[in-house]
Structure formats: C-alpha cells, structure tokens
C-alpha positions in Angstrom: 16.5 -12.9 -11.7 12.7 -13.1 -12.3 10.0 -10.7 -11.2 6.4 -11.7 -10.9 4.0 -8.7 -10.7 0.4 -9.0 -9.5 -1.7 -5.9 -10.1 -5.4 -4.9 -10.5 -4.6 -3.4 -13.9 -3.1 -5.1 -16.9 0.4 -4.3 -18.1 0.2 -1.2 -20.4 3.0 -2.3 -22.7 5.3 -5.1 -23.4 6.5 -7.2 -20.4 10.3 -7.9 -20.4 11.4 -11.5 -20.7 12.7 -11.5 -17.1 9.2 -10.5 -15.8 5.8 -12.1 -15.5 2.6 -10.1 -15.1 -0.7 -11.3 -13.7 -3.9 -9.3 -13.1 -5.4 -10.0 -9.7 -6.1 -9.0 -6.2 -3.1 -9.2 -3.8 -5.6 -10.0 -1.0 -7.0 -13.0 -2.9 -4.2 -14.1 -5.2 -5.1 -16.0 -8.4 -4.7 -19.8 -8.0 -1.7 -19.8 -10.4 0.1 -17.3 -8.2 -1.1 -18.7 -4.8 0.3 -22.2 -5.7 3.8 -20.9 -6.2 6.6 -20.0 -3.7 8.9 -17.0 -4.2 12.2 -15.9 -2.8 10.9 -12.5 -1.8 7.7 -10.5 -1.7 8.2 -6.8 -2.4 5.4 -4.3 -1.9 5.7 -0.6 -2.0 2.8 1.6 -0.9 0.1 -1.0 -1.5 -1.2 -2.1 1.9 -2.8 1.3 2.7 -5.0 0.9 -0.4 -6.5 -2.5 0.0 -9.5 -1.5 2.1 -9.8 -1.8 5.8 -8.2 -4.0 8.5 -9.8 -7.3 7.3 -8.4 -6.7 3.8 -5.0 -5.7 5.2 -5.0 -8.9 7.2 -5.7 -10.9 4.0 -2.9 -9.0 2.2 -0.5 -9.9 4.9 -1.5 -13.5 4.8 -0.8 -13.5 1.0 2.6 -12.1 1.7 3.3 -14.7 4.4 2.1 -17.6 2.1 4.0 -16.5 -0.9 7.5 -16.3 0.6 9.6 -16.6 3.7 11.1 -13.2 3.0 9.4 -9.8 2.4 9.8 -6.1 2.2 6.5 -4.3 2.7 6.6 -0.5 2.8 3.8 1.9 3.7 3.7 5.6 4.4 3.6 6.3 8.1 0.2 7.5 9.5 1.8 10.1 11.8 4.0 11.8 9.3 2.7 15.4 9.2 2.0 15.6 5.4 -0.2 12.9 3.9 1.8 11.7 0.9 -1.0 10.8 -1.4 -2.7 14.2 -1.2 0.2 16.3 -0.1 -1.9 18.0 2.5 -0.8 18.5 6.1 -2.8 16.4 8.6 -5.2 15.1 5.9 -5.3 11.6 7.4 -6.7 13.1 10.7 -9.6 15.0 9.2 -13.2 13.7 9.2 -14.3 12.1 5.9 -16.4 15.1 4.7 -13.4 17.4 5.3 -11.1 15.1 3.4 -13.5 15.0 0.4 -13.6 18.8 0.5 -9.9 19.0 0.4 -9.8 16.7 -2.6 -12.2 18.9 -4.4 -10.2 22.1 -3.8 -6.5 21.3 -3.0 -4.3 22.4 -6.0 -1.5 20.0 -5.4 -3.4 16.8 -6.2 -2.2 14.5 -9.0 -5.8 13.9 -10.2 -8.2 16.5 -8.8 -12.0 16.2 -9.1 -15.0 18.5 -8.6 -17.3 15.5 -8.2 -18.2 14.9 -4.5 -18.8 11.2 -4.9 -15.4 10.7 -6.6 -13.8 12.8 -3.9 -15.3 10.6 -1.2 -14.1 7.4 -2.9 -10.6 8.8 -3.2 -10.6 9.7 0.5 -11.8 6.3 1.4 -9.2 4.6 -0.8 -6.3 5.4 1.6 -5.9 4.3 5.2 -2.4 4.9 6.5 -0.9 2.5 9.1 1.0 3.1 12.3 3.8 1.0 13.7 1.6 -1.0 16.0 -0.8 -2.2 13.2 2.1 -3.0 10.8 3.8 -5.0 13.5 0.5 -6.8 14.3 0.2 -7.7 10.6 3.8 -8.8 10.3 4.7 -10.1 13.8 7.9 -11.9 12.8 9.2 -8.9 10.9 11.5 -6.1 11.9 9.8 -2.7 11.4 12.2 -0.3 9.9 11.6 3.5 9.9 12.5 5.5 6.8 13.0 9.1 7.8 12.8 12.5 6.2 14.2 15.6 8.0 14.4 13.5 11.2 10.7 12.5 11.0 9.5 9.0 10.2 7.9 9.2 6.8 7.3 5.5 6.1 7.6 2.1 7.7 8.9 -1.1 6.2 8.1 -4.6 7.5 11.2 -6.6 6.7 11.7 -10.4 7.1 14.9 -11.9 5.8 14.4 -15.5 6.7 
C-alpha cells in the first residue's frame, strides 16, 4: 500500500517509505499531484475548513478528479455540540458571539485573548449539512456516523 498526503504544512518528521508527503492546497492541487490518479481519496474533517462554498466545490472537484472512489468525512452541522470548540450550539451563534466564546471558553484546545485571532478561528470552520454534502458529492452515498443516537458526522462514500 502507498499513501500520498497533501497538507498545507510540511511533514514534521521522517516520512515512512510507504508514504509520500506533498505540501499544497487540496482545493488547488499541485500539478505533480493533479496529474496522477489514485485508488481512493480519504479526507477526515477537512472540507469544513477550506473556506466557503466555492472552495468546498473546488475541494470536491479535486476529490472527483483524483480517484473514482472516496471517503470524505465532516462533522454534522446539526449535532448539538460543535466538535472543534466543544461548545453547544456554537455553529448557530452570530460571528461576534462565536469570537467571544473562543476568547472565554475553557475547553478550547488553543484559546486566545486576541479578538482578531478569535474571529479568524471562528471563520475557519463552516460545518456542512446533509444537503450540501450530497450536492458536492452527488454520486456518493451519504452515511451518518452516530453518537448516542444523534448524527455526529457525515461521510460521502463512493466505492466505484
């Protein structure tokens, strides 16, 4: 097996011989990656971070271009606790309120007192619902992952 990783950040250590690591934007793949075909594209909690619907559309196009099969997971917009900030209903708050939560909420992984940084963090996550994920991946089955009977995340799966 061989794994090819594309990420904004460089690998922070040695890359195993069965893996390949490229720095790049999944919405605009580097030419060396874009020119290849893969057996499967796997993406776990990425699409909600790429920046707006147009960028999500470009991300989906990259997935479709790279392989006939994919597994694209994203947290579900309507799960009661937003998973990045561990705050109930965070995704439904107005932007200023989300920034205030980021400045004060004790359960954040990387809290900040800086208002501008808090705003950027809030803007960096846009959770998707089932309808948008299906629109981005129209030939895929949308599978629900559940926690305590509630849908916590969605996966767009295409097997051939």
